[in-house]
C-alpha positions as CSV (number, residue, x, y, z in Angstrom):
1,M,27.5,-20.2,-10.6
2,S,24.4,-22.3,-11.4
3,I,24.7,-24.0,-7.9
4,V,24.6,-20.6,-6.2
5,K,21.7,-19.5,-8.4
6,N,19.7,-22.6,-7.6
7,S,20.4,-22.3,-3.9
8,L,19.2,-18.7,-4.0
9,V,16.0,-19.6,-5.8
10,R,15.3,-22.4,-3.2
11,C,16.0,-19.9,-0.4
12,I,13.6,-17.4,-1.8
13,T,10.9,-20.0,-2.4
14,V,11.2,-21.4,1.2
15,C,11.0,-17.8,2.6
16,G,8.0,-17.1,0.5
17,V,6.2,-20.3,1.6
18,L,7.1,-19.6,5.2
19,G,5.9,-16.0,4.9
20,L,2.6,-17.2,3.4
21,F,2.1,-19.7,6.3
22,L,2.8,-17.0,8.9
23,Q,0.4,-14.6,7.2
24,C,-2.4,-17.2,7.1
25,A,-1.8,-17.9,10.7
26,G,-2.3,-14.3,11.5
27,C,1.3,-13.7,12.6
28,L,2.3,-11.3,9.8
29,P,0.4,-8.6,7.8
30,M,-0.9,-9.6,4.4
31,W,0.9,-8.6,1.2
32,S,0.4,-5.1,-0.1
33,K,-1.9,-4.6,-3.0
34,P,-0.5,-3.5,-6.4
35,K,-2.4,-0.2,-6.2
36,L,-0.2,0.8,-3.3
37,D,3.0,0.1,-5.2
38,K,3.3,3.8,-6.0
39,F,4.1,4.4,-2.4
40,I,7.1,2.1,-2.3
41,P,10.1,4.4,-2.3
42,E,12.2,4.3,-5.5
43,K,15.4,4.8,-3.5
44,S,16.5,2.8,-0.5
45,T,15.0,4.3,2.6
46,S,13.7,3.2,6.0
47,F,10.8,5.6,6.4
48,A,8.6,7.7,4.0
49,V,5.3,9.5,4.2
50,G,2.8,9.6,1.3
51,I,-0.7,11.0,0.7
52,Q,-3.5,9.6,-1.3
53,Q,-6.9,11.0,-2.2
54,G,-9.4,9.2,-4.4
55,E,-6.8,6.5,-5.0
56,R,-4.5,9.1,-6.6
57,K,-1.1,9.7,-5.2
58,I,-0.8,13.4,-4.2
59,S,2.4,15.2,-5.0
60,V,4.4,16.3,-1.9
61,S,6.9,19.0,-3.0
62,D,9.2,20.7,-0.5
63,H,7.1,19.3,2.4
64,E,3.8,20.7,1.0
65,A,0.7,19.1,-0.6
66,T,-2.6,20.4,-1.8
67,L,-5.9,18.5,-1.2
68,T,-9.5,19.1,-1.9
69,R,-11.8,19.1,1.1
70,K,-12.5,15.4,0.9
71,P,-11.3,12.3,2.8
72,F,-7.8,11.2,2.2
73,E,-5.2,8.7,3.4
74,M,-1.8,9.0,4.8
75,I,0.4,6.0,3.8
76,F,3.6,5.3,5.6
77,Y,6.5,3.2,4.4
78,F,8.6,1.4,7.0
79,D,11.6,-0.9,6.5
80,K,10.4,-2.5,9.8
81,L,7.2,-1.9,11.8
82,D,7.8,0.9,14.3
83,T,5.8,3.4,16.3
84,I,5.1,6.9,14.8
85,L,4.1,9.9,16.8
86,V,2.0,12.4,14.8
87,Q,1.2,16.0,15.8
88,A,-1.6,17.6,13.8
89,S,-2.5,21.2,14.2
90,F,-4.0,24.3,12.4
91,N,-1.2,26.2,14.1
92,P,2.2,26.1,12.5
93,N,4.3,26.3,15.7
94,A,5.1,22.6,16.1
95,L,6.0,22.2,12.4
96,Q,8.3,25.2,12.4
97,M,10.0,23.8,15.5
98,A,10.5,20.4,13.8
99,K,11.8,22.1,10.7
100,A,14.3,24.1,12.7
101,G,15.6,20.9,14.3
102,V,14.2,21.4,17.8
103,R,14.4,18.2,19.9
104,M,11.3,16.0,19.9
105,D,10.9,16.2,23.7
106,K,10.6,20.0,23.3
107,I,7.8,19.7,20.8
108,I,6.0,16.8,22.5
109,D,7.0,17.2,26.1
110,A,6.2,15.3,29.3
111,S,2.9,17.1,29.7
112,S,1.6,16.1,26.3
113,Q,-1.2,13.7,26.1
114,I,-2.3,11.1,23.5
115,S,-5.1,12.4,21.5
116,E,-7.3,9.4,20.8
117,N,-8.7,6.1,22.0
118,F,-6.6,3.0,21.1
119,Q,-8.3,1.9,17.9
120,N,-10.0,5.2,16.9
121,P,-12.3,3.6,14.3
122,E,-13.9,6.9,13.3
123,G,-10.9,7.8,11.1
124,L,-10.6,11.2,12.8
125,L,-7.5,13.2,12.9
126,Y,-7.2,15.2,16.2
127,A,-6.1,18.7,15.3
128,Y,-5.8,21.8,17.3
129,S,-6.0,25.5,16.6
130,D,-3.9,26.5,19.6
131,N,-0.7,25.2,21.2
132,N,-2.3,22.3,22.8
133,Q,0.4,19.7,23.1
134,R,-1.6,16.6,22.2
135,Y,-0.3,14.0,19.7
136,H,-1.3,10.7,18.0
137,N,0.6,7.6,18.9
138,W,0.3,5.1,16.0
139,A,1.9,1.9,17.1
140,Y,1.7,-1.6,15.6
141,L,1.4,-4.3,18.3
142,G,-0.1,-7.0,16.2
143,K,-2.5,-7.8,13.3
144,D,-5.5,-6.8,15.4
145,S,-3.8,-4.3,17.7
146,H,-2.8,-1.1,16.0
147,R,-4.1,2.4,15.1
148,Y,-4.1,2.1,11.3
149,D,-7.0,1.2,9.1
150,T,-8.5,-2.3,9.4
151,D,-6.3,-4.4,7.1
152,G,-4.3,-1.2,6.6
153,V,-0.9,-2.8,7.5
154,T,0.5,-4.7,4.6
155,Q,3.9,-6.3,3.8
156,V,5.9,-5.4,0.7
157,S,7.3,-8.4,-1.1
158,L,11.1,-8.9,-1.2
159,T,10.9,-8.7,-5.0
160,K,9.7,-5.1,-4.6
161,G,12.2,-4.2,-1.9
162,G,10.5,-5.4,1.2
163,G,9.2,-3.4,4.1
164,Y,5.7,-2.4,5.1
165,L,3.0,0.0,4.0
166,C,0.6,1.3,6.7
167,T,-2.5,3.2,5.7
168,R,-4.4,5.7,8.0
169,S,-7.6,7.2,6.6
170,V,-8.6,10.7,7.5
171,K,-12.4,11.3,7.2
172,G,-12.7,14.3,9.5
173,F,-11.1,16.3,12.3
174,C,-11.7,16.5,16.0
175,L,-11.1,20.2,16.3
176,D,-10.8,21.4,19.9
177,G,-13.2,18.7,21.1
178,Q,-15.7,19.0,18.2
179,N,-16.0,16.5,15.3
180,V,-15.9,18.4,12.0
181,K,-16.2,16.9,8.5
182,I,-13.3,17.8,6.2
183,Q,-15.8,19.6,3.9
184,K,-16.6,22.0,6.7
185,C,-13.1,22.5,8.1
186,P,-12.7,26.2,8.9
187,A,-8.9,26.2,8.3
188,N,-7.1,26.4,5.0
189,R,-3.8,24.8,6.3
190,L,-3.1,21.6,8.2
191,Y,0.3,21.2,9.7
192,L,1.6,17.6,10.3
193,V,4.7,16.6,12.1
194,F,5.9,12.9,12.1
195,F,8.4,11.3,14.5
196,R,9.4,7.7,14.1
197,V,10.4,6.5,17.5
198,K,11.8,3.5,19.4
199,R,12.2,2.7,23.1
200,N,15.7,3.0,24.6
201,P,16.9,0.6,27.4
202,E,15.3,2.8,30.0
203,G,11.9,2.5,28.3
204,Q,11.8,6.0,27.0
205,L,10.6,6.9,23.4
206,V,13.5,8.4,21.4
207,E,13.3,9.8,17.9
208,T,15.0,8.0,15.1
209,Q,13.6,10.0,12.1
210,R,11.2,12.9,11.4
211,D,9.2,14.5,8.6
212,W,6.7,17.2,8.3
213,I,4.0,18.2,5.8
214,T,1.9,21.3,5.3
215,I,-1.5,20.4,3.7
216,K,-3.2,23.2,1.8
217,L,-7.0,22.6,1.8
218,K,-8.9,24.1,-1.2
């Protein structure tokens, strides 16, 4: 038993040193900060969505959350880094379709367009008041090539369960082509639909998981 235990300790140590080397070389995201530990799922899961405002974790109950009209962050947990498609709207149609189990390609169809520039440094969430089928495509292609916050992609240590936490700040909305601060948002409800996707052998994006959240702005 002691031989097995010692071998396991050596393996974990080697993996830790190798991980640190790869992080320093810029190949892997840095370790997540303790203040984000609250977004590591308590139960084993491969994908989860959390919301933070003022460094406080916001309760999401039955796919609903309440926020004050101030900047906030969406924090995604992944067991491995993947692409996520996000549809944001002040119209509930897409969320209702996602909740009803309508296929992703019927919600975000072939005529849909990506909402933003690649890096989108402004921290804007592109939202719509009509049925405009635009969406966000938040992919991770490397340490300096993604649509999350700068240094917003972090790795969870194996002792905490492993995986990744990806932070995306929302400081305002692009509403039908106009930039609007959250404090001046004219709507009281924001409807968010999330699709975790991967590419099939034909190169098409296919859904692997979904979630949705209604945010009440007060």
